[in-house]
C-alpha positions as CSV (number, residue, x, y, z in Angstrom):
1,M,0.0,0.0,0.0
2,R,1.3,3.4,-1.0
3,R,-0.1,6.8,0.1
4,V,-0.9,9.6,-2.3
5,A,-1.4,13.3,-1.3
6,E,-3.2,15.7,-3.5
7,H,-3.6,19.5,-3.4
8,Q,-4.4,22.3,-5.9
9,K,-2.3,25.3,-6.8
10,H,-3.0,28.3,-9.0
11,T,-0.4,29.6,-11.5
12,L,0.3,33.2,-12.1
13,D,-1.9,32.9,-15.2
14,G,-4.8,31.7,-13.0
15,E,-4.7,28.1,-14.2
16,E,-5.4,25.4,-11.6
17,L,-2.9,22.7,-11.1
18,S,-3.4,19.4,-9.4
19,I,-0.3,18.2,-7.6
20,L,-0.1,14.5,-6.7
21,T,2.7,13.1,-4.5
22,C,3.1,9.4,-4.3
23,Y,5.0,8.1,-1.2
24,E,6.9,4.9,-0.7
25,E,5.3,2.0,1.1
26,G,5.3,2.2,4.9
27,V,4.8,6.0,5.1
28,R,2.1,6.9,7.6
29,K,-0.7,9.4,6.9
30,E,0.3,11.4,10.0
31,D,3.9,11.9,8.6
32,I,2.4,13.1,5.3
33,K,0.2,15.6,7.1
34,K,3.2,17.0,8.9
35,E,5.2,17.3,5.7
36,N,2.3,18.7,3.6
37,P,0.0,20.6,5.9
38,F,-2.0,22.1,3.0
39,T,-3.0,18.8,1.5
40,K,-6.8,18.4,1.5
41,S,-7.2,14.8,0.3
42,H,-5.3,11.6,0.7
43,G,-5.5,8.5,-1.3
44,I,-4.2,5.0,-1.2
45,L,-2.6,2.9,-4.0
46,I,-3.2,-0.8,-3.5
47,F,-1.2,-3.2,-5.7
48,K,-3.4,-5.9,-7.2
49,G,-1.8,-8.3,-9.7
50,N,0.1,-6.1,-12.2
51,S,-1.7,-2.8,-11.5
52,Y,-2.7,-0.4,-8.7
53,D,-6.2,0.5,-7.5
54,Y,-6.6,4.1,-6.3
55,L,-8.9,4.8,-3.3
56,T,-9.5,8.3,-2.1
57,E,-10.2,9.6,1.4
58,R,-10.7,13.1,2.7
59,A,-8.1,14.6,5.2
């Protein structure tokens, strides 16, 4: 299981960017919240066979 943090940022042109950060296995959600306090949603990548399933959860 790998954790994913997502947050949005606006460019100087007013465009909205979605920033996804994928963490190595074993990183705790609490550690991610300390590192990225502005992250509003967290997800989980679960490896199944030869691909990952993405599950989202709100912070």
